[in-house]
C-alpha positions in Angstrom: -89.2 -21.7 56.2 -87.5 -18.7 54.6 -88.3 -17.8 51.0 -84.9 -18.8 49.5 -85.3 -22.2 51.1 -88.8 -22.4 49.8 -87.7 -21.5 46.3 -84.8 -24.0 46.4 -87.3 -26.8 47.4 -89.7 -25.7 44.7 -86.9 -25.9 42.0 -85.8 -29.3 43.2 -89.4 -30.5 43.0 -89.8 -29.0 39.5 -86.7 -30.7 38.2 -87.8 -34.0 39.6 -91.3 -33.5 38.0 -89.6 -32.6 34.7 -87.6 -35.9 34.8 -90.7 -37.9 35.5 -92.6 -36.2 32.7 -89.7 -36.8 30.3 -89.7 -40.6 31.1 -93.5 -40.8 30.9 -93.5 -39.0 27.6 -90.9 -41.4 26.1 -92.6 -44.5 27.5 -96.0 -43.8 26.0 -96.9 -44.0 22.3 -98.6 -46.1 19.6 -96.1 -48.9 20.2 -96.1 -50.4 23.7 -92.6 -50.6 25.1 -92.0 -52.0 28.6 -90.7 -49.4 31.0 -87.8 -51.5 32.1 -86.7 -51.7 28.4 -86.8 -47.9 28.2 -84.6 -47.6 31.2 -82.2 -50.2 29.9 -81.9 -48.3 26.6 -80.5 -45.2 28.4 -77.8 -47.4 30.0 -76.7 -48.7 26.6 -78.2 -52.2 27.1 -79.4 -54.3 24.1 -83.2 -54.3 24.0 -85.4 -57.4 23.2 -86.5 -55.8 19.9 -84.2 -53.7 17.7 -87.2 -51.7 16.5 -87.8 -50.5 20.1 -84.4 -48.9 20.2 -85.0 -47.2 16.9 -88.4 -45.8 18.1 -87.0 -44.5 21.4 -83.9 -42.8 20.0 -85.1 -41.7 16.6 -88.6 -40.7 17.3 -89.7 -40.4 21.0 -86.5 -38.9 22.4 -86.2 -36.1 19.8 -89.9 -35.4 20.2 -89.5 -35.1 24.0 -86.5 -32.8 23.6 -88.5 -30.7 21.1 -91.4 -30.4 23.6 -89.0 -29.2 26.3 -87.5 -26.6 23.9 -90.9 -25.4 22.7 -92.4 -25.2 26.2 -89.4 -23.4 27.7 -88.9 -21.0 24.8 -92.6 -20.0 24.6 -92.9 -19.6 28.4 -89.8 -17.4 28.5 -90.7 -15.3 25.5 -94.2 -14.7 26.9 -92.6 -13.5 30.2 -90.4 -11.1 28.3 -93.3 -9.6 26.4 -95.5 -9.3 29.4 -92.8 -7.5 31.3 -91.7 -5.2 28.5 -95.2 -4.1 27.6 -96.6 -4.3 31.1 -99.6 -6.2 29.6 -100.8 -9.5 31.1 -102.3 -10.5 27.8 -99.1 -10.1 25.8 -97.6 -13.3 24.4 -94.6 -14.3 22.4 -96.4 -13.6 19.1 -97.7 -10.0 19.7 -94.9 -8.6 17.6 -96.2 -10.4 14.5 -93.3 -12.9 14.4 -95.6 -15.9 14.2 -97.7 -14.2 11.6 -94.6 -13.5 9.5 -93.7 -17.2 9.8 -97.2 -18.2 8.8 -97.0 -15.9 5.7 -93.7 -17.5 4.7 -95.2 -21.0 4.9 -98.4 -19.8 3.2 -96.3 -18.4 0.3 -94.4 -21.7 0.0 -97.4 -24.0 0.2 -100.3 -22.0 -1.3 -98.1 -19.8 -3.5 -97.5 -22.7 -5.9 -100.8 -21.9 -7.6 -99.6 -18.3 -8.2 -95.9 -18.7 -8.9 -95.8 -22.0 -10.8 -93.9 -25.2 -10.3 -90.8 -23.8 -8.6 -92.6 -23.5 -5.2 -94.1 -26.9 -5.6 -90.6 -28.4 -6.0 -89.4 -26.5 -2.9 -92.1 -28.0 -0.7 -90.6 -31.5 -1.2 -87.3 -30.5 0.4 -86.8 -31.4 4.0 -86.0 -27.9 5.4 -88.3 -26.0 3.1 -91.1 -25.2 5.7 -88.6 -24.2 8.4 -86.7 -22.0 6.0 -89.8 -20.3 4.7 -91.1 -19.7 8.2 -87.7 -18.4 9.3 -87.6 -16.0 6.4 -91.0 -14.7 7.1 -90.4 -14.2 10.8 -87.0 -12.6 10.1 -88.5 -10.0 7.7 -91.1 -9.0 10.3 -88.4 -8.9 12.9 -86.4 -6.4 10.8 -89.5 -4.3 10.4 -90.2 -4.3 14.2 -86.5 -3.6 15.0 -86.5 -0.6 12.6 -89.7 0.7 14.2 -88.3 0.2 17.8 -85.3 2.4 17.0 -87.5 5.3 15.9 -90.4 4.9 18.4 -89.8 5.6 22.0 -93.1 4.3 23.4 -93.2 0.6 24.1 -97.0 0.5 23.8 -96.7 2.0 20.3 -94.3 -0.9 19.4 -96.9 -3.3 20.7 -99.6 -1.8 18.5 -97.4 -1.7 15.4 -96.5 -5.4 16.0 -100.2 -6.2 16.1 -100.7 -4.3 12.8 -97.9 -6.2 11.2 -99.7 -9.4 12.3 -102.9 -8.1 10.8 -101.3 -7.3 7.5 -99.6 -10.7 7.1 -102.8 -12.5 8.3 -104.8 -10.7 5.5 -102.3 -11.8 2.9 -102.5 -15.4 4.1 -106.3 -15.1 3.9 -106.1 -14.0 0.3 -103.8 -16.9 -0.6 -106.1 -19.3 1.2 -109.1 -18.0 -0.7 -107.6 -18.7 -4.1 -105.7 -21.9 -3.3 -106.8 -25.5 -4.2 -108.2 -27.6 -1.5 -105.1 -29.8 -1.2 -102.7 -26.9 -0.6 -105.1 -25.3 1.8 -105.4 -28.6 3.8 -101.6 -28.9 3.9 -101.3 -25.3 5.3 -104.0 -26.0 7.9 -102.2 -29.2 9.1 -99.0 -27.1 9.5 -101.0 -24.5 11.5 -102.1 -27.2 14.0 -98.5 -27.4 15.2 -96.3 -30.6 15.5 -93.3 -31.5 17.6 -92.8 -35.0 16.4 -91.3 -34.4 12.9 -87.8 -33.3 13.7 -84.6 -35.3 13.1 -81.7 -35.1 15.5 -79.9 -32.7 13.1 -82.9 -30.4 13.1 -83.2 -30.7 16.9 -79.6 -29.6 17.2 -80.1 -26.5 15.0 -83.3 -25.7 16.9 -81.7 -26.1 20.3 -78.8 -23.7 19.3 -81.2 -20.9 18.3 -83.3 -21.4 21.4 -80.2 -21.5 23.6 -79.0 -18.1 22.1 -82.5 -16.6 22.9 -82.3 -17.9 26.4 -78.8 -16.5 27.0 -80.0 -13.0 25.8 -82.9 -13.3 28.2 -80.6 -14.1 31.1 -78.5 -11.0 30.3 -81.7 -9.0 30.5 -82.8 -10.1 34.0 -81.6 -7.0 35.8 -83.2 -4.7 33.2 -86.5 -6.7 33.4 -86.7 -6.2 37.1 -86.2 -2.4 36.7 -88.9 -2.3 34.0 -91.5 -3.6 36.5 -91.9 -0.1 38.0 -92.0 1.7 34.6 -89.5 3.0 32.1 -88.9 6.3 34.0 -87.9 4.4 37.1 -85.7 2.1 35.0 -84.0 5.1 33.5 -83.3 6.5 37.0 -81.5 3.3 37.8 -79.2 3.7 34.8 -81.0 1.3 32.5 -80.5 2.0 28.8 -84.2 1.6 27.7 -83.5 1.5 23.9 -80.8 -1.1 24.2 -82.8 -3.2 26.7 -85.9 -3.1 24.4 -83.8 -4.2 21.4 -82.3 -7.0 23.4 -85.7 -8.3 24.6 -87.3 -8.0 21.2 -84.3 -9.9 19.6 -84.5 -12.6 22.3 -88.2 -13.0 21.9 -87.9 -13.1 18.1 -85.3 -15.8 18.2 -87.4 -17.9 20.6 -90.8 -17.4 19.0 -89.5 -17.4 15.4 -87.5 -20.6 15.7 -90.3 -22.4 17.5 -92.8 -21.4 14.8 -90.4 -22.4 12.1 -89.7 -25.9 13.5 -92.9 -26.8 15.4 -95.6 -24.5 14.0 -97.6 -21.8 15.7 -98.1 -23.3 19.2 -100.7 -21.3 21.1 -101.5 -20.7 24.8 -98.2 -21.8 26.4 -96.5 -18.4 26.0 -99.4 -16.4 27.6 -100.3 -18.9 30.3 -97.0 -20.2 31.7 -95.8 -16.8 33.1 -99.1 -16.4 35.0 -99.0 -19.9 36.3 -95.4 -19.3 37.5 -96.3 -16.0 39.2 -99.3 -17.6 40.9 -97.4 -20.4 42.4 -94.0 -18.7 43.2 -95.7 -15.5 44.4 -92.9 -13.2 43.2 -92.1 -10.7 40.4 -88.3 -11.2 40.7 -87.0 -12.4 37.3 -84.1 -14.1 38.9 -86.7 -16.6 40.2 -89.2 -16.3 37.3 -86.9 -16.9 34.4 -85.7 -20.4 35.5 -89.1 -21.2 36.9 -90.8 -20.4 33.6 -88.3 -22.5 31.7 -89.2 -25.5 33.9 -92.9 -25.0 34.0 -93.1 -24.5 30.2 -91.2 -27.7 29.6 -93.3 -29.7 32.0 -96.6 -28.4 30.6 -95.6 -29.0 27.0 -94.5 -32.6 27.9 -97.9 -33.2 29.6 -99.8 -31.8 26.6 -97.8 -34.0 24.2 -98.6 -37.1 26.4 -102.3 -36.3 26.0 -102.0 -35.4 22.3 -100.3 -38.7 21.3 -103.2 -40.8 22.8 -101.2 -43.6 24.4 -101.5 -47.0 22.8 -103.3 -45.5 19.8 -102.1 -44.7 16.3 -104.1 -41.4 16.4 -102.5 -38.1 17.4 -104.4 -35.0 18.3 -103.3 -31.5 17.1 -101.0 -30.2 19.8 -102.6 -26.7 19.6 -106.0 -28.1 20.6 -104.5 -29.9 23.6 -102.5 -27.0 24.9 -105.7 -24.8 25.1 -108.1 -27.5 26.2 -105.8 -28.7 29.0 -104.2 -25.4 30.0 -107.0 -22.8 29.9 -109.1 -24.4 32.7 -106.1 -24.6 34.9 -105.3 -20.9 34.5 -109.0 -20.0 35.1 -109.0 -22.2 38.3 -105.8 -20.6 39.6 -107.0 -17.1 39.0 -110.4 -17.7 40.6 -108.6 -19.4 43.6 -106.1 -16.6 44.1 -108.7 -13.9 43.2 -106.0 -11.6 41.8 -103.4 -11.6 39.1 -99.8 -11.3 40.1 -97.8 -8.9 38.0 
């Protein structure tokens, strides 16, 4: 079987697997809803209990869509960073975008003890955490973009991004040290990550931002392929390195920043999904990797959410803990089995 046919079959299988994971994710939860009732709800039929319809369309379905957006966005942004910096350990948060978002949330939650009652009132508003995280990540993005214009070396940008992350993390540590236990606990709960707290309106805003980031990534596919052999080779092919770098950083910032703002700092997915995709598809062509990473990230995030919500239980595990516990052994097994890392 030729490779194009193999890839076509693999994508069909991944789409089928994504649909199965989506249905499974919606069908499981603290309230048991018969599977036939879930299928009936999608066809507009009246369910036996009105509460089931509310749970499906106002809680489970938005949560599943959020999981797809988070998994796809993190996987894609991780792929962009690993290709740009030629570093297999690079992830969507190496530029300090997540740290900037964390600083914004920390100032909102734990800054109340320093800045008085204004911050405490802001916490109660529905979009306050998302706005604070977005503002923090946007400020770091502006700093990284300013640096990327002046610095020619991509590795220097990576190091500067890590330094921005260290600075913001140190400020968060100082705030945490002087904050009351209640505020510190609220910040820690946010840092665990959550994909089940968004309304349909928030999901709509989230999906638009992620969609823009994905479109920018698609426009960069040709440049990403040329960067695989180094920046000098890419220049010889006519690639504008500075423009390409800015486009990739902007796409990654939109994806990683919006995900952190709406779902918290979700770990592991961004680093692991690109490696999983390369191991299974055995290619470095971004025309194949980009859509494959989108599908793999969505599937993996749905599976992690299924485990995190503990079916038929009212307890929910932190999504960050599940993504690492479930995903890390899989990556280790694949690398040991393949005995080499595709890049």
